C-alpha positions as CSV (number, residue, x, y, z in Angstrom):
1,M,149.6,153.8,93.7
2,N,146.5,155.1,95.5
3,T,145.6,158.6,94.5
4,Q,143.5,161.3,96.1
5,I,141.9,164.5,94.8
6,T,141.9,168.0,96.3
7,K,140.6,171.3,94.9
8,Y,142.9,174.2,94.3
9,K,140.8,177.4,93.7
10,G,138.1,175.1,92.3
11,S,140.3,173.0,90.1
12,K,141.0,169.3,90.5
13,I,144.5,168.3,91.6
14,C,145.4,164.7,91.9
15,F,148.1,163.4,94.2
16,S,149.4,160.3,96.2
17,D,150.7,160.0,99.7
18,E,152.4,156.8,100.8
19,G,154.8,155.6,103.5
20,T,156.1,157.2,106.6
21,G,159.3,158.9,107.7
22,K,161.3,161.7,106.1
23,C,159.1,163.2,103.3
24,L,160.2,163.1,99.6
25,V,158.1,164.9,97.0
26,L,158.5,163.5,93.5
27,V,157.6,166.0,90.7
28,H,157.2,164.8,87.2
29,G,158.2,166.5,83.9
30,F,156.4,167.9,80.9
31,T,153.7,165.5,79.4
32,E,154.3,163.1,82.3
33,S,152.2,162.3,85.4
34,L,152.6,161.0,88.9
35,D,152.3,157.5,87.3
36,I,155.9,157.7,86.2
37,W,156.9,157.4,89.9
38,T,154.9,154.2,90.6
39,D,158.0,152.1,90.5
40,F,160.2,154.5,92.6
41,S,157.4,155.1,95.1
42,S,156.8,151.3,95.6
43,V,160.5,151.0,96.8
44,L,161.0,154.4,98.5
45,K,157.8,154.2,100.6
46,E,159.3,151.4,102.6
47,E,161.7,154.0,104.1
48,F,160.2,157.4,103.5
49,R,156.9,159.2,103.1
50,V,156.5,159.7,99.3
51,V,154.2,162.4,97.9
52,C,153.6,162.5,94.1
53,I,151.5,165.2,92.4
54,D,149.9,165.5,89.0
55,L,150.9,169.1,88.0
56,P,148.2,171.3,86.5
57,G,147.1,170.1,83.0
58,H,148.9,166.7,83.5
59,G,147.6,163.3,84.5
60,N,144.3,163.7,86.3
61,S,144.8,167.3,87.3
62,D,142.8,170.1,85.6
63,C,144.3,172.7,83.3
64,I,143.9,175.8,85.5
65,D,145.2,178.7,83.4
66,E,146.4,179.8,80.0
67,I,150.0,179.8,81.3
68,H,151.1,177.3,83.9
69,S,154.1,179.2,85.2
70,M,156.6,177.4,87.3
71,E,155.6,179.6,90.2
72,L,151.9,178.7,89.8
73,M,152.7,175.0,89.8
74,A,155.0,175.5,92.9
75,E,152.0,177.1,94.6
76,V,149.9,174.0,93.8
77,I,152.5,171.7,95.4
78,K,152.6,173.9,98.5
79,Y,148.8,173.8,98.7
80,V,148.9,169.9,98.6
81,L,151.6,169.8,101.2
82,D,149.6,172.1,103.4
83,Q,146.6,169.8,103.1
84,L,148.9,166.9,104.3
85,N,150.4,169.0,107.1
86,I,153.9,168.6,105.7
87,T,156.2,171.4,106.7
88,K,159.6,169.9,105.7
89,C,160.5,167.8,102.7
90,A,163.1,166.9,100.1
91,M,162.0,167.4,96.5
92,L,163.0,165.8,93.3
93,G,162.1,167.3,90.0
94,H,162.4,165.6,86.6
95,S,162.9,167.9,83.7
96,M,160.1,170.6,83.9
97,G,159.6,169.2,87.4
98,G,163.0,170.5,88.3
99,Y,162.0,174.0,87.1
100,V,159.0,173.7,89.4
101,S,161.1,172.5,92.3
102,L,163.4,175.4,91.9
103,A,160.5,177.8,91.9
104,F,159.3,176.1,95.1
105,A,162.7,176.4,96.6
106,D,162.7,180.1,95.7
107,K,159.3,180.8,97.3
108,Y,159.5,178.4,100.2
109,P,163.2,177.8,101.0
110,D,162.6,176.9,104.7
111,M,160.4,173.9,103.7
112,L,163.3,172.1,102.0
113,N,166.0,169.9,103.5
114,G,167.2,168.5,100.2
115,L,166.7,169.1,96.4
116,C,167.3,166.8,93.4
117,L,167.5,168.1,89.8
118,F,166.9,165.0,87.6
119,H,167.8,165.9,84.0
120,S,167.0,169.6,84.8
121,T,168.6,173.0,85.1
122,A,168.4,176.2,87.0
123,F,169.3,178.2,83.9
124,A,166.6,180.0,81.8
125,D,165.9,179.1,78.2
126,P,168.4,180.6,75.8
127,P,167.0,182.5,72.8
128,E,167.1,179.5,70.5
129,A,165.2,177.3,73.0
130,R,162.5,180.1,73.4
131,Y,162.2,180.2,69.6
132,N,161.8,176.5,69.4
133,R,159.1,176.6,72.1
134,E,157.2,179.1,70.0
135,K,157.4,176.8,67.0
136,T,156.2,173.9,69.2
137,I,153.2,175.9,70.4
138,E,152.1,176.7,66.8
139,Y,152.5,173.1,65.8
140,V,150.6,171.8,68.9
141,R,147.6,174.1,68.1
142,H,146.8,171.8,65.1
143,H,148.7,168.6,65.7
144,H,149.1,167.9,69.4
145,T,148.7,164.1,69.1
146,A,151.4,163.9,66.5
147,F,153.6,166.1,68.6
148,L,153.4,163.8,71.6
149,S,154.0,160.7,69.5
150,A,157.3,162.2,68.1
151,F,158.4,164.1,71.3
152,I,158.5,161.3,73.8
153,P,160.8,158.8,71.9
154,D,163.3,161.6,71.3
155,L,163.8,162.0,75.0
156,F,165.6,158.7,75.1
157,A,169.2,158.1,74.1
158,P,169.2,156.6,70.5
159,A,170.5,153.2,71.6
160,S,167.8,153.1,74.3
161,R,164.7,153.5,72.0
162,E,164.5,149.9,70.9
163,K,165.4,148.5,74.3
164,F,162.7,150.6,76.0
165,A,160.1,150.5,73.2
166,E,157.4,149.1,75.5
167,A,158.0,151.9,78.1
168,I,158.0,154.5,75.4
169,E,154.7,153.3,74.0
170,K,153.2,153.3,77.5
171,L,154.4,156.9,78.0
172,V,152.9,158.0,74.7
173,E,149.6,156.2,75.5
174,S,149.4,158.0,78.9
175,T,149.3,161.4,77.2
176,R,146.3,160.6,74.9
177,N,144.0,162.7,77.0
178,M,146.3,165.6,77.4
179,T,144.8,168.7,75.7
180,S,146.6,171.1,73.4
181,E,145.7,173.8,75.9
182,S,147.6,172.0,78.7
183,I,150.6,171.4,76.5
184,I,150.7,175.1,75.5
185,A,150.2,176.3,79.0
186,A,153.2,174.3,80.2
187,Q,155.3,175.4,77.2
188,R,154.5,179.0,77.9
189,G,155.4,178.5,81.6
190,M,158.8,177.0,80.8
191,M,159.6,179.6,78.2
192,E,159.0,182.4,80.6
193,R,160.8,181.0,83.6
194,P,163.7,183.0,84.9
195,D,167.2,182.0,85.7
196,R,167.3,180.5,89.2
197,S,171.0,180.0,89.7
198,H,170.8,182.1,92.8
199,V,168.6,179.4,94.4
200,L,171.4,176.9,94.1
201,A,174.0,179.3,95.1
202,S,172.1,180.2,98.3
203,S,170.9,176.8,99.2
204,T,171.4,175.7,102.8
205,Y,170.6,172.0,102.0
206,P,172.3,169.4,99.9
207,V,171.5,169.2,96.2
208,L,171.7,166.1,94.1
209,F,172.2,166.4,90.3
210,M,171.4,163.4,88.1
211,L,172.5,164.0,84.5
212,G,172.7,162.0,81.3
213,K,175.6,162.6,78.9
214,L,173.3,161.9,75.9
215,D,170.5,164.1,77.1
216,S,168.9,165.8,74.0
217,R,167.0,168.4,76.2
218,I,169.4,169.4,78.9
219,P,172.9,169.7,77.3
220,Y,175.4,167.9,79.5
221,D,178.2,170.5,79.4
222,Q,175.8,173.3,80.3
223,A,174.1,171.3,83.1
224,L,177.5,170.6,84.6
225,L,178.1,174.3,85.2
226,Q,175.4,174.5,87.8
227,V,176.9,171.7,89.9
228,A,179.5,174.1,91.3
229,L,176.9,176.5,92.6
230,P,175.5,174.9,95.8
231,Q,177.7,174.7,98.9
232,D,176.8,171.0,99.2
233,A,176.3,169.1,95.9
234,V,176.3,165.5,94.8
235,L,176.6,164.5,91.1
236,L,175.5,161.3,89.4
237,S,176.8,161.4,85.8
238,M,175.5,158.8,83.5
239,G,177.3,158.0,80.2
240,E,174.8,156.1,78.0
241,V,171.7,157.9,79.3
242,G,169.4,160.4,77.7
243,H,166.7,162.5,79.4
244,M,164.8,159.6,81.0
245,G,167.1,158.2,83.7
246,Y,164.3,156.8,85.8
247,I,163.8,154.3,83.0
248,E,167.1,154.2,81.2
249,A,169.1,153.8,84.4
250,R,166.4,152.8,86.9
251,D,168.6,150.9,89.4
252,K,171.4,153.5,89.4
253,T,169.2,156.5,89.9
254,L,167.0,154.9,92.5
255,Y,170.0,153.8,94.5
256,A,171.5,157.3,94.3
257,L,168.2,158.9,95.5
258,R,167.9,156.4,98.4
259,V,171.4,157.1,99.6
260,F,170.8,160.9,99.2
261,M,167.6,160.7,101.3
262,E,169.3,158.6,104.0
263,G,171.9,161.2,104.4
264,L,169.5,164.1,105.0
């Protein structure tokens, strides 16, 4: 994947832009980078224009603030799209990337013709989750490398961890240069994000939900509640999948995304 660099208010932002046709923006999750989309992009760019972005503090993009709010990260995506003269796109967000995509949809609804929440939710953190993020922040201040080594394997369904051991190690290795400041900035942003159910309820474009029944981060029963909100929704429900469907169910999720894009 060929990457480019732009400057957002003096800070480095890394992105890629491949293919032609209808535009699809792929937004990675917490601790990830645009590299997670290398496989998807290599297939999708044959039919679509695929843009991937390293969110602030992730991959090769700079940490730009003490709190990386979902709104701030959505503004960064808008800035990159403006640089590329893209005025209309579909957007897929994995996990935290879904929160960012919803913030983008809230701020710039006329730019979207489709939205995909991939192991993500429009609901705000409940009190217990906010408390756990505070505990994580305190731990990361002193042990951020240990946090990353333990956090990533737990995103997979238990039965998947041995099967995808090589992919897990690659993900852990890719986070080695991520600073504690970047981790904390993202955690603060996620903790403070508001409920965006109204974005789904008022959407004028189709919404694709891809959910894992064994997801340890986005409880399946809670995630299902949001599927009824959009006027036009499609659900891919996956039985033996955790939080990492783009690895755990690569073919199934890639196929669903291609069909969704072809229908826009």
